[in-house]
N, C-alpha and C positions, 0 to 999 in steps of 0.2 A: 714324328713330325718332320716334314721336309722343309729345309730353309732354302728359299728361292731367291736368286739373284735375277732380276728382271732388267735386261738391257733394252732400251727403247721404250720405256714405261709409258710415255705420253702419246705414242703412235697407236694406230688401229690394233695392232697385235697386242700391244701393252695393255690397252684399255680392255680388250677381250680377255686377256689373262687375269687382270684384276677382278673382272666380273666373276670368273670362275673361282678364284681363290676366296672371294667373299662368301661363296656358297659352302666352302670347305675349310673354315678357319680351324677346325679340329685336326686337320691333316697337314696344312701348309701355313708357313710363316714367311712373310716378305722380309728377307734379310737385307737386300741392297737393291737400289734402283739407279737407272741413268736416264738422261735425256740430252737433247741437243742443246738448245738455248732457251727453251721455254721455262723460265724460272717459276712463274706463277703456277703453271700446271704441275710441275714437280713438287712445288710447295704444298699444293692441295693433297697430292698423294702422300707426302711425308707427314702431314698433319693427321691424315686418316690412319695410315698404317705404321707410322713411327719406325722406319727401318733403321738399321745400324749405320748404313752408309748410303750416301747419295752422290752421284757423279754427274757433273755438267761437262759439256764439250770444251769449254775454255775457261781460262782463270777468272775472267771478268764475270761470267754468269755464275760461276762457283761462289765468288766473293758475295754476289748479290743474294744467292740462296742462303748462304751461311748467315748473313745478316738477318734475313727474314726468319730463319729458323730460330736464331737467338731471341728475336723479338717475341716469338711464340714459346720460348722456353722449351725448345725441343732439343734433344741431345744427339740427333743424327749428325754424324761426321761427314763433312763435304770434301770431295776429291774432284780432280778435274783432268780432262784430257785423256789421251790413250793410256797413260800410266795408271789412271784411276780406273778405267774400264778393265784393264788387265788385272789390277789388284783385286777388285770385287768378284771377278770371274774365277780367280784361282784361290779365293780365300778359304782357309781350312774349315771355317764354320758353315760354308755354303754346301749344300748337297746337289742342287739342281740349278742350271743356268738356262733361262729362257733367252735366247740370242735373237733379238728382233730389231737390232740396229740396221738401218737401211744402207746398203752400198758397201764399198770396199772397206770402210772403217770397221766393219764387223769382223774381219778376219783374225786380227791379233787377239781380241778377247776370246774368241772361239778357240783359237790355238792354246791360249792359256788355260782355258777350262779343260781342253782335251789332255794337256800335259799333266794337269792336276787330277785327272781321273774322275771328273764330274759327270753327271748325267746332263747331256746337252740336248735341249729341245730347240732345234735349229730352224729359225724362221728367216734367217739371212742367207738367201741363195747365193749371193755374191762371194761368200766365204768359200763355197765350193767351186764356183765358176772360175775364180782367178787362183785359188790355192788348193784345189781338191786333192792333189797328190800329197801335198804337205799336211793338210788337215786330217785326212784319213790315216796317214801314217802316224800322226800325233795321237789320234784316237786309239789306234792299235797299241802303241807303245805305252800310253798312259793308262790303259785299262778303262778308258772312258766308255759310256754308253751314248750313242748319238741316235736320236729319233727325230725324224723330219716333221716340221709343222706345216710346211706348204701343203695345201689340201690335196694336191695331186700326189705328192711323194708320200704323204701320210697314208693315203688310200693304197698306194703300191705296197708300202710297208705292212699294212693290215692284211693284204691279200697274199703276202709271202708264206712259204711253207712254215710250219710250226717250228719255233726255236730260232728263227732267222735273226742274224745279227748284221747290221749295216756294214758295208765294206766287203762282205764276202760274196761270192758268186752263188746265187740261189739255185739249189738243185732242182732239176726238172723244169725250169722256167726257160721258155724259148723267146718270149717277147714282152716288152713293157709298153703299155699303150697309155699315153698321157692325153687326157681330154682338155680341150680348150673352148671357152665360150665363144671365141671369135671376136670379142670386144664389141664396141659401139659401132664400128664401121664395116661390119661383116657384109652387109648388103648395100653400102653406099657406093654409088658409081665411082670408078677410079678416077675419073677426070675431076671429081670434086675434092680429091685428097689434098690438093695444094691449097684448098681454102679452109681446111680443118683448123679450128682454134684450140687453144689449151683448155678452155672451159668445156668444149665438146669432148676432148679427149679424156678428161678425167671423169666424165660422167659414165661410169661402168654400169651396164644394165643389170648385173647380178650381184656383184660383190662391192662391199665398202672397203676401200683401200686408200692408201696415201696417194698424192699426186704422181710421184715418180713411178710407182708400181702400176698405177692406172694407165699412164702413158705407155708404159712397156706392154701392158695388155692390149692397148689400142694398135700398136705396131706389130704385135705378136712376138716382140723380143722376149717378153716374159716367158713364153712357151719355149723359145730357143734357149734361154738361160736354164729352164727347167730340164731340157734334154741333157745339157752338160751336167747339171746337178744329179740327175738320175744315173748318168754314166758313172759318177764317182760313188754315189751312195750305194748302188746295187752291183757295182763291178760288172757292168754290161756294156759291150760295144755299141756304138751309135747306130750301126745297121740293124740292131735288135731293139731299137727304141723307135716308136712310131708316135705321131700326133694325129688325133682326129678332132674335128670341130663338133662340139656338142653344145648348142646354144642354151639348153635348159639348165646346165651345171648341176644336174642331179647325180649322174655318174661321174665320180671324181677321178677315176682312172682304173685300168684293168691290168691284170697279170695273165699272160697266156702260158699254158703248160704244154709239155711235150705230148700229153694224151689228147690234145685238141681242145681241152676245156679252157675257159676264161673266167677268172674270178674278179668281180667288180666291187667297189665300195660305193654305196649310195647314200645320199643324205640331203637335207635341206642345205642350200649354200650359206653356211655360216662358219666363220673361222673358229668359233668357240668349240666346235666338234673336234678338229684335229689338235687344238691346243690341249683340250681335256684328255684326249687319248694320249698325247705325248707325256703329259705330266703324270698320269696314273699308270702308264704301261708297266707291266702286263695286266694290271687290274683295269677296271672301268669305273668312272664317276659320272654323275650328272653334269651336264654343261649349260643347262638353261635353254638349250635349242629344242624347238617343238619336233615331235616325231613326224617323219616323212609319211605322207599318205599318197601312195602312187595312183589311187583311183581319182584324186583331185588334181593330178598333174596333166598337163597337155601332153600329147605324144612325144616321146623321147626320140630325137633325130640325131643323126651323125653324118658328117661330111668330110671329104678330103680337103685339107687346107690349101688355099691358092697361094703359092709362093711368089707368083708374079705380083699380086696385089700387096702381099706382105713379105717383102724381100728379107726383112730381119730374121725370120725364121730359118731361111736358107743360109744366111750368113753365120748363124749359130751352128747349124749342122756342119758347115764347112770348117768352122774353127775347132770343133772337137775332133774332127777327122784329121786336121792338120796337126793338132796337139801343140806341144812346146808352149810358146808364149801366146799363141793365137787367141785362146779364151780370155786371157787377161787383157789383151789389147781390145778385143770385142767389148768387154765389160766397161773398161775405162772410157773408151770412145763413146759408148752408149750413154754413160752417166753425164759426160760433158754435153753431148748433143741434146739430151732430154732436158737438161737444165736450161740450155739455150732456147729451146722450143717453149718451155714454160715461161721464160721471160719475154717471149715475143721476138727474139732476135732472129730466129730462122723459122721456116715452115715445117710442117709435118713430114713432107717428103724429103727434106733435107737430112732427117735423122739417119736413115739407112745409107745415104750417100756419104756422110761424114765417117760413118763406121767402116764402110767399104774402102774409103780412101786410107784410113789408119791401117787396116789390115793389108792393104796393097803396099804401102810405103815403109812400114815398120818391119824389122826382122822378126819372123814368126817362129823360126826353127829352134831358137835358143831354148833349151829345157829350163823349167823352173825348178831349181834345186835348193833354193833357200828364200828366206823372207826378203833378204837384201836384194836378190835378183828380181823378185816379184815387185818390190817397191820401185826399183829402177825402171822396169818396163812400164809400170803403171804411171810413173811420172812422165816418162818419154811420151807415152800416148796422150796423156792429158795435155801436155805441152803442144804436141803436134796438132791436136784438134782445136785447141784454143787459138793457135796461130792461124789455122785454117778459117776459123770463125772470124778472126780479126780481119783476114784478107777479104772475106766476104763483105764484112761491114764497110770496109774502106771503099770497096767497089760501089 
């Protein structure tokens, strides 16, 4: 019986994880859960699953949840904030941590799980983007097992040589090929980009995702972050990582070998597949996803991404080549810019402009050797972009 800590239980990954766990209650027990501020949603989960712990993002939400749990006579202990996330991620009774917190907030609990030697099913790409060197070192030192949940990285993981362990250089592999759907604006005339609304940007044609991740997909920053993530997960240089646009989202990624062969992982676009793979690896369990029938699919097509239309992808490639603090700057600037776009404060085309400004004006060469250094550059970047936004609004 694996005891699962599920970080981000009320999000899309969290909901899919719970759907899988419900099919395999003889193998998995929900030990702890977390959410941001959605008290009612986490209360519903606690009533159904009765975990030992629940964590809310702030003390006020935690107090509300605790009161409601008491009213329902449930014994789930409520914690709050970063300290609570770290506690349930490293708890000695927990075997597996599904890390699905969105954004930079996911790094510290992932680090705690790594130091504690947990099995980490990582759906939080930002943890690797901003702190890849630190996290992979913690995984190695703590004896943890890290399995990616992102569909593309999970596909790469599945296509790796037998016995492969994340963080090591795969033998005989010459190239990693990440597929991208191209998002909702792949064929939209570029002159219309300035009129894109948040509602249009979150309407992904293939995947059901949260608002922030959907916007990242629309700008192709999502794929840029995944390039950085792949660099750390598989210890491959960026010049051996490619991106191809594959609108059907059936081929989830490919691994190229020295003998000229390429191994691909295919499946219906549904996040339950990589989640089930990560939870059960090296075994396999049912996920509830229908089997892929290639004869019923439209032709599978592949294109070279247009970095002129989608500059965020190029910004990410440049950031990983630059190294140092550049990926952390890229991520923090993107988080602030996307939040501003979703609120209607800036247009779609302003997102890459703000990110590029941050990368240009902030020191990139400083190595990230500690969590404190990482937090410092993250805060500097957020302040810089927020000030830039304020200046635009004043104009």
